[in-house]
C-alpha positions in Angstrom: 0.0 0.0 0.0 1.6 3.3 -1.0 2.5 5.8 1.7 0.8 8.6 -0.1 -2.6 7.3 1.0 -2.1 9.0 4.4 0.1 12.0 3.8 1.6 13.9 6.7 0.3 17.4 6.5 2.8 20.3 6.9 0.9 22.7 9.1 1.4 26.4 8.5 0.3 29.3 10.6 -3.4 29.9 9.9 -3.1 33.6 9.5 0.3 33.5 7.8 1.6 36.1 10.4 4.3 34.5 12.6 4.0 37.3 15.2 0.2 36.8 15.4 0.6 33.1 15.9 3.3 33.7 18.6 0.9 36.2 20.3 -2.0 33.7 20.3 0.2 30.9 21.6 1.3 33.1 24.4 -2.3 34.0 25.2 -3.2 30.3 25.3 -0.3 29.5 27.7 -1.2 32.5 29.9 -4.9 31.4 30.0 -3.8 27.9 30.9 -1.5 29.1 33.6 -4.2 31.2 35.3 -6.9 28.6 35.2 -4.6 25.8 36.3 -3.4 27.8 39.3 -7.0 28.2 40.3 -7.8 24.6 39.7 -5.2 23.4 42.2 -6.8 25.6 44.8 -10.1 23.8 44.3 -8.4 20.4 44.3 -7.4 21.2 47.9 -10.5 23.1 49.0 -13.2 20.9 47.6 -12.3 17.6 49.4 -11.5 19.5 52.6 -14.8 21.3 52.5 -16.6 17.9 52.2 -14.5 16.1 54.8 -14.2 18.9 57.4 -17.3 20.9 56.8 -19.8 18.1 55.9 -18.2 15.2 57.7 -18.7 12.8 54.8 -18.1 9.1 55.0 -15.1 7.4 53.3 -17.4 6.1 50.5 -18.8 9.6 50.0 -15.3 11.1 49.9 -14.3 8.4 47.3 -17.4 9.3 45.2 -16.5 12.9 45.3 -12.9 12.1 44.2 -14.0 10.0 41.3 -17.1 11.7 40.0 -15.2 14.2 37.8 -13.4 11.3 36.1 -16.7 9.5 35.5 -18.2 12.5 33.9 -15.1 13.1 31.8 -15.2 9.5 30.6 -18.9 9.8 29.6 -18.4 13.1 27.7 -15.0 12.8 26.1 -15.9 11.1 22.8 -18.9 13.3 22.2 -16.8 16.3 23.0 -14.3 15.2 20.4 -17.0 15.1 17.7 -18.3 18.7 18.5 -14.7 20.0 18.7 -14.1 18.8 15.1 -17.5 20.2 14.0 -17.3 23.7 15.5 -14.8 26.5 15.8 -12.6 25.7 18.8 -12.0 29.2 20.2 -15.7 29.8 21.3 -15.7 26.3 22.8 -12.7 27.1 24.9 -14.2 30.4 26.1 -17.6 28.7 26.9 -15.9 25.9 28.9 -14.0 28.5 31.0 -17.2 30.5 31.7 -19.2 27.4 32.5 -16.5 26.3 35.0 -16.6 29.8 36.5 -20.3 29.7 37.0 -20.3 26.2 38.4 -17.5 26.9 40.9 -18.9 30.3 41.7 -22.2 28.7 42.8 -20.4 27.1 45.8 -19.5 30.4 47.7 -22.8 31.9 46.5 -24.9 29.1 48.0 -22.7 29.1 51.1 -23.3 32.8 51.6 -27.1 32.6 50.9 -27.9 29.4 52.8 -25.1 29.3 55.3 -23.5 26.2 53.9 -23.3 23.7 51.0 -24.6 20.1 50.6 -22.8 17.0 49.3 -25.1 16.6 46.3 -24.2 20.2 45.3 -20.5 19.5 45.5 -20.8 16.2 43.6 -22.8 18.0 40.8 -20.2 20.8 40.6 -17.3 18.4 40.5 -18.9 16.3 37.8 -20.0 19.1 35.6 -16.7 21.1 35.9 -14.8 17.8 35.2 -16.8 17.4 32.0 -16.0 21.0 31.0 -12.3 20.6 31.8 -12.2 17.5 29.5 -13.8 19.4 26.7 -11.5 22.3 27.3 -8.3 20.2 27.3 -9.3 18.4 24.0 -10.2 21.6 22.3 -7.1 23.4 23.5 -4.8 20.7 22.2 -6.7 20.6 18.9 -6.6 24.4 18.5 -2.8 24.5 19.2 -2.1 21.8 16.6 -3.8 24.0 13.9 -2.2 27.2 15.2 1.4 26.4 15.7 3.8 25.3 12.9 4.9 21.6 13.2 8.5 22.5 13.9 7.5 24.5 17.0 4.9 22.1 18.4 7.1 20.2 20.9 8.5 23.4 22.3 5.0 24.9 22.8 3.6 21.6 24.3 6.6 21.5 26.7 6.1 25.1 27.6 2.4 24.6 28.3 3.2 21.5 30.5 6.0 23.3 32.3 3.7 26.2 33.1 1.2 23.8 34.6 3.9 22.5 36.8 4.7 26.0 38.1 0.9 26.6 38.6 0.8 23.4 40.7 3.6 24.6 42.9 2.0 28.0 43.6 -1.6 26.8 43.5 -1.1 24.2 46.2 0.9 26.6 48.3 -1.7 29.4 48.1 -4.5 26.9 48.6 -3.6 26.2 52.2 -3.3 29.9 53.0 -6.6 30.8 51.4 -8.5 27.9 53.0 -7.1 28.9 56.5 -7.8 32.7 56.0 -11.1 32.9 54.1 -12.5 29.3 54.2 -13.1 26.6 51.6 -16.1 28.1 49.7 -14.4 31.5 49.3 -11.2 29.8 48.1 -13.2 28.0 45.5 -14.6 31.4 44.5 -11.0 32.5 43.8 -10.8 29.6 41.3 -14.0 30.8 39.6 -12.4 34.2 39.1 -9.3 32.6 37.5 -11.6 31.0 34.9 -13.1 34.4 34.1 -9.6 35.8 33.6 -8.7 32.8 31.4 -11.8 33.4 29.2 -10.8 37.0 28.9 -7.4 36.1 27.5 -8.9 33.6 25.1 -11.3 36.3 23.8 -8.2 38.2 22.7 -7.1 35.4 20.3 -7.0 36.8 16.8 -5.6 34.2 14.4 -8.5 32.9 12.3 -9.5 29.2 12.4 -10.2 27.3 9.2 -13.8 27.0 8.2 -15.7 24.3 10.0 -17.0 21.5 7.8 -20.5 22.2 6.4 -23.5 20.8 8.2 -24.3 18.7 5.1 -21.0 16.8 5.5 -21.9 15.7 9.1 -23.0 12.2 9.9 -24.4 10.8 13.1 -22.4 11.3 16.3 -22.0 7.6 16.7 -20.6 7.3 13.2 -18.2 10.2 13.7 -17.0 8.8 17.0 -16.2 5.5 15.4 -14.6 7.2 12.4 -12.3 9.1 14.8 -11.3 5.9 16.7 -10.6 4.1 13.4 -8.6 7.0 12.1 -6.5 7.0 15.2 -6.0 3.3 15.3 -5.0 3.2 11.6 -1.8 5.1 12.4 0.4 2.3 13.6 2.9 4.5 15.4 0.0 5.7 17.6 -0.9 2.2 18.8 2.1 2.0 21.3 1.1 5.5 22.5 -2.5 4.4 23.1 -1.1 1.5 25.1 1.4 3.6 27.1 -1.4 6.2 27.7 -3.5 3.5 29.2 -0.7 2.3 31.5 0.2 5.8 32.6 -3.5 6.4 33.4 -3.5 3.2 35.5 -0.3 4.5 37.2 -2.0 7.8 38.1 -5.1 6.0 39.4 -3.0 3.8 41.6 -1.0 6.9 42.7 -4.2 8.9 43.5 -5.7 6.2 45.6 -2.5 5.1 47.5 0.1 7.8 47.7 -1.3 9.9 50.6 -2.4 6.8 52.5 1.1 5.4 52.3 2.8 8.6 53.3 0.5 9.2 56.3 0.0 5.7 57.6 3.0 3.9 56.3 5.7 6.6 56.8 3.9 8.6 59.4 4.5 11.9 57.6 2.6 15.1 58.6 0.9 17.6 56.3 3.8 20.0 56.3 6.3 17.4 55.1 3.9 16.1 52.5 3.1 19.6 51.2 6.8 20.4 50.9 7.5 17.2 49.0 4.5 17.8 46.6 5.8 21.3 45.9 9.0 19.8 44.5 6.8 18.1 41.8 5.7 21.5 40.5 9.3 22.7 40.2 10.3 19.5 38.5 7.5 19.7 36.0 8.4 23.3 35.1 12.1 22.3 34.8 11.1 19.4 32.6 9.3 21.8 30.3 12.4 24.0 30.0 14.7 21.0 29.3 12.4 18.9 27.0 13.7 20.3 23.7 17.4 19.8 24.6 16.9 16.4 26.2 14.9 15.2 23.2 17.4 16.4 20.6 20.2 14.8 22.6 18.6 11.3 22.8 16.4 11.4 19.8 12.6 11.5 19.7 12.0 7.8 20.2 14.6 7.2 22.9 13.6 10.3 24.9 10.0 9.0 24.8 11.0 5.6 26.1 13.6 6.8 28.7 11.3 9.5 30.1 8.4 7.0 30.5 10.6 4.5 32.2 12.0 7.1 34.6 8.4 8.2 35.5 7.9 4.6 36.8 11.3 4.4 38.4 10.5 7.5 40.3 7.3 6.0 41.7 9.2 2.9 42.9 11.3 5.1 45.2 8.2 5.8 47.3 7.4 2.3 48.7 11.2 1.8 49.1 11.6 4.9 51.3 12.5 4.2 54.9 10.4 7.1 56.1 11.3 10.4 57.7 15.1 9.7 57.7 17.3 11.9 55.5 17.6 9.0 53.0 13.8 8.4 53.1 13.0 12.1 52.4 15.6 12.2 49.7 13.9 9.3 48.0 10.5 10.9 48.2 11.9 14.1 46.7 13.6 12.0 44.1 10.3 10.6 43.1 8.9 14.0 42.5 11.9 15.1 40.5 11.9 12.0 38.3 8.2 11.3 37.8 6.9 14.9 37.4 10.0 16.1 35.5 10.1 13.3 33.0 6.3 13.0 32.6 6.5 16.5 31.0 9.2 15.2 28.5 7.1 12.1 27.7 3.9 14.1 27.3 5.4 16.8 25.1 6.9 14.2 22.7 3.9 11.9 22.4 1.6 14.9 21.9 3.9 16.1 19.1 3.8 12.7 17.4 0.0 12.6 17.6 -0.3 16.1 16.2 2.0 15.2 13.3 0.1 12.1 12.3 -3.5 13.1 12.6 -5.1 15.6 10.2 -6.6 18.8 11.7 -10.2 17.6 10.8 -9.7 14.6 13.1 -7.8 16.3 16.0 -10.7 16.6 18.3 -11.8 13.0 18.0 -8.2 11.6 18.1 -7.4 13.6 21.2 -10.7 12.4 22.7 -9.7 8.8 22.0 -6.5 9.3 24.0 -8.3 11.2 26.7 -10.9 8.5 27.0 -8.4 5.7 27.2 -6.5 7.6 29.9 -9.6 8.4 32.0 -10.9 4.8 31.9 -7.4 3.5 33.0 -7.3 6.1 35.7 -10.6 5.0 37.1 -9.5 1.4 36.9 -6.4 2.3 38.9 -8.4 4.1 41.5 -10.6 1.0 41.9 -7.6 -1.4 42.0 -5.7 0.8 44.4 -8.8 1.0 46.6 -9.2 -2.8 46.7 -5.5 -3.6 47.5 -4.5 -0.4 49.2 -6.8 -0.2 52.2 -3.7 -0.6 54.5 -0.3 0.9 54.5 1.3 -2.3 53.1 -1.5 -2.5 50.5 -1.0 1.1 49.4 2.8 0.4 49.1 2.0 -2.6 46.9 -0.2 -0.5 44.7 2.6 2.0 44.1 5.0 -0.9 43.3 2.5 -2.2 40.7 2.2 1.2 39.1 5.9 1.9 39.0 6.8 -1.5 37.6 4.2 -1.2 34.9 5.5 2.1 33.7 9.2 0.9 33.7 8.2 -2.1 31.6 6.2 -0.1 29.2 9.2 2.3 28.9 11.4 -0.6 27.9 8.7 -1.8 25.4 8.7 1.7 23.8 12.5 1.6 23.6 12.5 -1.7 21.6 9.5 -0.8 19.4 9.9 0.9 16.0 8.8 4.1 17.7 11.9 4.0 19.9 14.2 4.1 16.9 12.9 7.5 15.6 15.5 10.2 15.7 13.2 13.1 14.9 9.7 13.9 13.9 10.7 13.9 10.2 11.4 10.1 10.5 7.7 9.4 10.9 7.2 9.6 7.2 9.6 6.7 6.6 8.1 4.8 9.5 4.6 5.2 8.1 5.8 4.1 4.6 7.2 0.8 6.1 4.0 0.1 8.1 1.5 1.0 5.4 
């Protein structure tokens, strides 16, 4: 089968003006930084509001923690279809404003009624999780059409690095805000950040390509399946789908077991845990800064495999830590440096490969396919971690499973055809051989 059947499109700036493209890329990064900063405040304030303010049971707390992922899993594929059908900029602005309204309802209700209820928190968590999924898919799809192919990895790395910096400052500010003004008002601050993000997105000026005519649309079910088939047809993307599923499982296991292991297994207090977590934000930012240099040094495929394996190796340091000794603390910090730093490298490289292989018209559905696989895997990891991690020893076992899985998949990527790629340009030859 000739390679010309699925040509790789050379993407050019939509408006033809490099300065306009750079300006819009900076606005997108700025909007992401502001909204991500706020989202980390809510990630701290929402569960604390439920646990301390409402006295929820462990099962109710678990439901609140998972409901956003459940909503994201349900909406992701449908969101991908609409993102390919409609202009993406208005969708980004709408998702930000919707999240602002949802989160703003918490301090409003608390002020008017003297408190909030668990059903209200669950609804807000689910609906804002669905909006966040739609936003993330639309943002990545918009970037791919905006930024020239040669600059994609740098922009992706920059975006991910900024998220790391927002994590560092967001978690730090969250504790102060919750202590000073309370959980509902702290969540209100997050709502304001989404309004600010929408304001920056409203300033985007580079014109998008025309959306496909309504007459060309088919049923949503048909377009979802068409997007999945289009993604699966690209053989270099299959290892990335598999690795995305494993990294999702990794994060699910981490989410359900990490804090339990640190508090019950290692007897660490909130201050120590907070300081360790802050290192992860710095590491992610540093990974974004160094991604381009590291990837050029090792080559595209090897940097993808090595960074993935190091993410898993970092997690293995946690259950091996002897606790609050200097060595133990060094190992916990080492986990943050390796896992968060190299996750940025892996994510930027695999996002660049996906952007290169999938045409603009399929970007929303292809990104939704990857998002859906990762979400389902994350939910599975939370369930598995909950089943085997109800004790300190069980939570340590969950972390070992997640770390080993990531290391093994990193080795698999290294020996796969994808691991032999030197640069993004080599994908054309790889596709010719696999066609």
